[in-house]
N, C-alpha and C positions, 0 to 999 in steps of 0.2 A: 504493499499500499504505500501511495503518496504521502511525504510528509510535509513537503513545500511547494505549492503551486506558484507559477510566475507573479500573478499579480499580487501576492503579499512580499515579493523577494522586495529587500530593498539595499542600498548601499552601507558595506560593512557586515552583511549576512555571509556566513558560512555555508556552503551547500555540500550536502551529502545524499542524493536521491537519484531518483530515476528521470530521463526524460526521453523525448524522440529527437532524435538528431534529424532535423529538415534538412539541413545543409551544412555542407562543408568545402571550404575554399582553401587551397594551398599556395601562400605566396612566400614571397622571398624578404628576408632583412637587407639591410645596407650591407650587412659582412656577408652575404650570401646563404644564409643559413636558412633552413625553412622555419616558417610560423603558420599555425592553421585556426585561421576564423570561421565559427561556426554558427548556426542558429540551432537553439534548443526550442522546443514546443510542448505544452501540456495544452488542455481544455480550455485553460483561461489567458492564452496568448504565446508569444515568443519572446526568446533573451538570446541578445548575441554574445559570444562567447568567444576566447583567444587562447591557444597553445602555444608556450612559446618553449616548451621542454619534452625532450623525448617525442617531437611530433611526428619521426619518419616512422616509428614505433606505433604510436597511438591510428596513425591515419591507416596503417595496413591493417587494424584490427576494426576497423568499422567502416560502414557504409552508410550513406544518406538513408533514412529511413528505418533502421535500426533504433532500438530501444536500447540506452546508454546509461550504464551508473557511473556518476560524474561526483567529484569531490574539488571543491574550488572555494575562491570566495567573490565576494561582489564589490566594484568600486564603480564611480563613474566616470565617465569618459566622454567627451565633447557634449556634455548634457543630457546624455543616455545612460540606463547601466550596461554595465560589462561584466562577466565572468570570466574570471583569470581562474582556469582551467589547471588544476594538478593531476588529475588524475581523469581516464575517461575510458571506459571498455567496454563492448556489448553485455547488454542484457537478456536472457531469456525472455520473447513474447508470452510463454506459458507462466509465465510467474506476475504477470501485471493485468490490471483491470482495465481495458479499452476505454471505458467510462472516464478514466482519469485523465486523458489525451485527446478526446475530440469532442469540441465544443458540438453542444446539442439545442435544437430550437426550443425554446420555451413553449410552444404551443403543442395541442394535442393532434399527434401525426393521423391517429385513424379520424378524429373530428374531420381532418382537413380533406383526408381524402375521400372522405362521405360527400364533404361538400363539392368536389370536384366530380364527384358521381353524379350530383345531381345536376350541376351545370351541363355536364353531359348529356342528360338524359331531356334536357329543355331544348336542346339543339334539332330543328323540325326536319334539316336538311337529311335525308336517310344515310347518303353515302359518306357525309360527314361523321356523322353519330357513328356509324360501322365502323370507321376508321381509329376513333378515340379509344370506340368501344375494344377494338382488337389488341390496342394495348392494355388498357385496364383490364382485360380478361386474361393475359397474359402473365401468371404468376412469377416468372424470371423479372419479367421488366418492373412489375409491380413491387417485389422486394427491394429492387433497388431505387426504385424512385420514389419511394417512402422514405429513402436515409441520405441519396446523394447529398452533396454541397450544390451551391447555384454558381460557385465562384470560390477560388483557394484564398484570396484575401477581400475583396473590394466589397463585397455585397451577398449577405444570405449563407458567408462560409463557414457552416455547421452543418452539422447532421440534422436532414429533415429539409435543409434550405430552399432546395429545387424544386420540392412539394409546397413550400409557404410562396415564394417566389409566384410559383406556376398560378396557384389557387388567386394569389392578390391580383394578379394580371388579368386573369379569366374574371375574375369579379368586375375590374377597372374596365375591360372590355365592354361586359354585358351592359353595363352604366352608361358607357359612352355611345354604344351603338343606337341607344335609345335616345340620345341628346340631338344626332344628328340624322337630318333625312337621307333616304336613299344610301345608306349602310347596310354592308351583306352582313348582320350580326352574326351568322351561323359561322360563316368563313373568317371573321375575326374572331371567332371565340374558340373555334378550331385552331386557328395560327396562335392565339394566345397559350392553349394547353400543349401545343406541340412544339412551339419554338425553340424550347431547351432539352428537347427530351435527347439529345445528344450527351449532355452532360452526365447521363448514367454510365457512360462509356468514356468521357473525356479525364473522368478523374479514379484516383485510387482513394478509399477511404477508411479501409479497415483500421489502422493506427493513426494515421496521419492522413491532411488533405494534400494532395498534390496531383499532378498530372501523369496519367498513363502512357505507356509508350502511344499506344493508338492516340489519345491526347494529342499528345505534341506533336505528331506526327499528320494527322488531319485535322483536328480541332471539331467544335462539338457540331458545327453548322453542317459540313460535309459528313459526321456521323449521321447526324440527323434527320438527312436526306435519304442515306441507305437504309437508315430504319423504317421510314417512311415507304420507300419502294418493299421492303422486303412484308411490309402489312397489306399494299396494295394488291400484292400477287393473291389474296385471299378474297378481295371483293370485285363482283361483277359490277360492269357496268358502271365505273365511277369514269365520269365525265373528264375528257383528255383537258379541256380547256381548264376546269376547276381545279385537278388537280396542279396544272401549272401556276394558278394564281397561290393554291395553298405552299407550293413550293418556294414562291418566291418570297413571301413573308419570310419562309423561314429563313434563305439566303439573304435578306434586305434588314432583319430586324436589328444590327446594328448601327444602319442609319449611313454608312460612309463606309468606302474602302477604306480608308486611315484606320477604321475601328473595327475589320475585321469582316466587312461584308462585301461578298463578290460583287452585288449590284446593291444600290442605292433605291430607297423604296419609289416603287413607278405605281400604285394602286394607292387609293384612300385609304382602304383598310390595312395596305403595309406601312402607309406614314402613321396612324392611330398607333399599330403594333411598336412601332419604332419609340414613340413618343411615351409609350405606356412601359415599354421596360425600361426606357431613360427614367421615367419620374419613380416606379418602385424600386432600380437599385439604387437611384443617387438617395432617395428619401430613409433606404435601408442602411447604407453606408455612412450618411451622416450621424443617423443616429446612435447606430453603434460607434461611431467616431467621439461622440459626444459623451455616450456611457462611460467611456472608458477615463474620462478627463476630470479634472477636481472638481466635485462636487459645490464646493464653496465659492469658486469663479464664474463670474457670470461669462467671460467668453473663452473658447476653448483654444489650446494651442494652433499653431500656424497649420492647418492641412496641404499640404505639397504637393500632392494630385490635385487637389481642387484650387491650389492657390489662395486660401483666406483664411480667416478666422472664423468661426462661428458665436452667434450672441444666443446663451442659451437662455438669458434672464436672470435677475437677480433674485437670489433667495432672501423669501418672505419671513419676515422676523417669529419665530413662534411654529415654521414650520419645516418638515425635513423635505429634501428635494430629488 
């Protein structure tokens, strides 16, 4: 059992515990000797570490993704915590509780999945409903869909994150489809439910959240199209033009080629899906960022990716935030 979680660690602490070795990078000092930069993780976050001594021996004994037993001390370096590691060796996965190392959604997974089933049942277009049900009736897919993360770091980066993100997007799609005239509601909802299914294979998430080999080589958009093609073989008379429109939503949901979409959105439904995805991922990511900040401060620290501070509001006297 773990004794120290990363969010509780502070400068001056002595560390004697188990972590996941998320990353390791070998570098050289000015004198030509090697040193090792590492990232360690558990369910509460990540911690940077450095190994100065016995580097070659330690590097040969551990691989990214391993559980590692760590002994060392924590100091502050350039405004962030850094663990100076004196000992690091591989630790058996059979002796750890995976729940200590993977962050998990706070929402009820079965309740969220039931809501996806209800939204799917509300789709009137038979072939869209049949396609989604082909996935939701697939036990192997459902098992992974319920626990997969939606990202490695940026948003919904925890067990159940993909399901949470998908449900949020499908719910938003349903509301927006009723706001504007001329929107194909069923196409939009189908796109919302299926847009990220490739993430069930893009990531590995047994003991840590990271990209699978398939994910790094193909990415979730390509994988998702392949998965849809697999299911389409079992559906008769799926209109070719509607299949192309649905696939277009999958390939364009990141908005631009710069952000990973092979094509930008070229239908109203695809444009809406892109902005829904942007809204949900940004809101989730910003909220997670705020939650990790000092609760007594009205402003967050600087968010490097979004290039701004965020205002959380001033804490009211007599209340807890």
